[in-house]
N, C-alpha and C positions, 0 to 999 in steps of 0.2 A: 488525587489524594484527598481526602477529606479528612479532620484532625483526629491525630493520628498518636496516640500516649505508648509508654515501652511498653505496659501491661496491654493492649492491642493486639500487638504482633511486630511486624517487620515494619521502619520506617525508612526512608532515605529523604536526602535535601533534597527538595523539589525548587527551581530556582523562582516560580510565581508565588503568590502566598496561599496558604491551607482553607481549604472550603471549611469551615466550623460551622455543621448544621445546627448547633446549641443555638447562635446566634441570628439564624434564619426565622422567621416568623413567617417562611412560606412552605420551607421543608417539611417533610415528614417520613415514616419511613414506613415501608409497605409488610402489613401483618402476614404472617405463615398461612391464614385461613383466605387470604384475600386470591380472587382470580388473576390479579397480574402477578402475585409470585409464581402462579402456572406457567406464565408467560415465557419466565426465565426458560423455559423446556424448549420452547420455539428457537431460542441463540444457539448457534453453533459453539460446543464446547462449553456452554458453562452449567454448573448443576443447580439446583437450588439448596436452600439449607432452610434450619431454622433454629434461631437462638431464645429463647425468652420470647417467644412470639411475635417476633423480631423476622423476616423475609431477609436470607442471607443466601448472596452468591459467590461463587468461586469458578476461577478460569483460570485453563493455562494456557501458552498461546506456542505458537511454532518453535522457539527459542528457548524454551522452557521457563520463560517469565511466566509467574503467576499473580494474580490477584483474589484477594479475598478483602470478602467487606459488606456493606448493609444494602441491601437494593430501597433506595428511598426517590420519589419525588420534588419538584422542584419547581416555581416558575423560573423558565429560562426565558431570557430579554439578547436577544441579537441588533433588535434596533429598539426606537422608539416604537414603530409601530409594527415589528416582529414579534410578540411576546406570546410566550405557550405557556400556558398552566397545565401543572400535573406531569413536569417531561420528566418518563423514568430513567434515572440510573445505577451506577452503581456506585456507592463511597466507600473506596477503600481503605483495607485498614491494617490487613498484609500482605505488601506488594515487596515482591523481589524480582530481580532481573535486569534486563538491561532497558529502564527505563529513561537512564540517564539525564535524569533533573525536569522530566516533563512531568507537569500539571498533571496529565491524564489522558485518556484515549478516546477518540472520536471517531464510533464506529457508522462508516458508510456504506454497507451492504445492505442485500434484502432485507436481510430480517426484520421483525416486526417491531424490535426494539429499538435499532438504527436511529441515526438523525434523520437520515433519508424519509424514513417509512414515518417518524413520528412528527413531520414538519409537512409531510404530502399536501394536508389542504390550500396551505399558504405556495409551497413550493411546487408543486404537482411531480415530486420526486426528478426535478431538473437540477444539479449541480455543476459546479465546473471547480477544477483549481491547477495551477502550475506550480509546482516543484524546481526552486531557485536549485542552478546548477553551482551554487557557495553562498558560507552561511553571511556574506556581505552582500549579495543581491536578495530583493523582494519578490515572494511571491506572491498567492492568492486561494483563497478557500470561498469561491462563491453558489448560494444559492437561489436558485431561483434564473429567470433566461436574461438576466441585464447585460452580462458581458460578453456574449454570443459572436466571434467574425464572422463576418460572412464567410469566409477563406478555412473555414475547420469544415474536414472531411469525414465526415459518417461512414462507418462500417457497421453492421449487426450487431447487436450481442444476443446472446441466449441462455438458456437455462437449462443446469443439468443435473438430475435428481439424486448425482453422488454427492453435489454441494449445491443445492437451491440459495444458499444466500450467496454465493459467487457472481461477478461477470462475468461470464466463459466470451471469448474472441475467437476466432477463425484467423490465425495464419496460415499461411500459406506458402511463403517463402522468404529466404533471405538473401540480401547484396553484400557482396563485398568490394571496394573499388570500383565501387559502376557491374558490376558484373550476379549477376542471378546464380547463388549456388546452385549444383545438380541436386536437390531433396526431395523425394516423391512429397508430394500435398500427403500422401496417409502417414506420413510421419508423425505430422503433429495430430492427425485426426484420431490415432489411437488412446489416448487420455485426455487429449484436449487442453487451454491454457484458460487462463483466469489472468487479469490484469489486476494486480494488489498493490495499492500506495503502500502496505505495512508492510510487505518484503522487496529489500536493497535490490539483492542483484538478480539478474533475468536468471531463471532456470529451462534451461532448453531439452529435449529429448536425446538421445547420446545421439545416435545419430546425424540430426542435426546441429549438435555443439562440434562434432569430431569435424565435419566442414566446415563449419566454421572456424573451427581453431587451426584446421590445417592452412588456408586459402589464407588466414590474416599471418601466420607465422612466417609463411611463405612470402607475401608482401612486406616484412619486418625483419630481413635477416641484414639488412646494415646495424641492425641496434643490438649491445650485448645485451645474453638473458642472465638473469636475475633467478636469485631461487623463490620460487611456489609460496602462496602462503594463504592457509586454509582450502577455501573450495576453488582459489583461484590457481590456476597451474601454468598460464601464459605471462610470466614476467621480464620486464624489461629493468635494467639499469642505461637512466637519462643522464645522469648526475654532470656528463660530460658533453650533454649538447646543448645550444642556446636558442637552439628552435628543432623540432622535430615536426617529422610528417610523417602521419599514419591513414591506413584506409580508412575511407568510409562505410559506413555498416547501415543499412536500412531494412526494413521487415514489409512485405507484403503481405496484405488481409483479404479476406473476403469482402467482395464487394470492387474489385478493383484500384483499391486505395492502396499508395505507398507511402511510406513515413520514411526519414534520414532518421538517423539517429544524433543526438548532438553530440559533440567532441567530448564534454564530461562525462557523456555517458556509454563511452568504448572504453576511454584508461582510468582505470582507478591507483591510485596512490598513496601513501602516508607517509615518502619522501622522495624524489628524486633519481634516486638508486633503487626503486623498487615501485613502478606504475605495473598495474598487470591489467590484464583485456577483463570487463566487470563484466565477465560472462559466467555462468558454471552449467556445467550438462547434471540432467538427473541421473541416479543411479540402475533404473530402471525403464524402458517405453514406456510400461503402463501408470508410469507417477508422470502427474498433469503437471504441465509447465506452466510457468509464473512469467508477466511482463513486468517487470519490477521495477523501483520508482526510480534507480539511478538511470535507465533507458527511458524514462518517460521523464527527463527532467527539460526544464522551459521549453517542452511543451505545455499549449491549452488543451487539457487533457475533460471534452464533456460528456457529460455522463446525464442523457434523454431516458432515464428507466425506464417512463408509462411507454415510452415511443421503444422503446428497444433497439437503440441505438449507443454508439459511441462515436465519438469525436475526437479528432485530433488538430490543432491547432498550431501550424509554424509561431516561433520569438513571443510566445505568449508572457514570460517574464524573461530575466537574462541568469 
């Protein structure tokens, strides 16, 4: 978030220092008549506007959070050797929603304005990350090929005209407790699936989720069920147990690749009395599936965008 006053809009308390463009010698606002302002139209969900000749952006996210502010450019320094002049970004003045004190959002999609595209000349549209299983562990976000392990398994990335900025992947099957579920591969092809670090819980086609839920519940009958919460409908009260055994869950992808989900990506809970299966079903078969951040936890997720590949590596972080 940029310097924000009561008159400029809604401000929230963030953990990191607020960026004040008036104190920067390298920041400048984009003007309304600039061709750069029109680039906002290429970004999904962003509309350009104008205020006293200054280009304004407005965007709303899937959870109804929104951000409105100035479209500007600044010198971005990642390391002493990795400096990007005229880096384009939004300087938020009116921000409302589930930002949880974060200093901002980093776009990693295919769009022209994402950091992936703006740093392509240096990093070749190649990046990786690992999302830790808890706040006490450390993950990473790495641009370039520096951290890629030889054990990473790659699957094809595809582009869908319905969402050209997203990364589409082909799920072909799911296993529970070491056995593949009886789900037709066509179930996953109807609307396709994207991988998205900004979506928390994986969303599956209705038929796939029903099969997953049924088998998971069958293998968890020794534990008492608890009330469902939000979109999570398979919950358990584990407060009376010192140890818990849960069935493994894994995914099959195009390219004959299989990945086991970490235990932290199978059950999610706010307390011992309510742990829930960390998956949800879409309302309709025509809704796009999403492979969310909880299920990506502890994996090294490697994006070779230029090469059209996505990689998974086990044990990328704890």
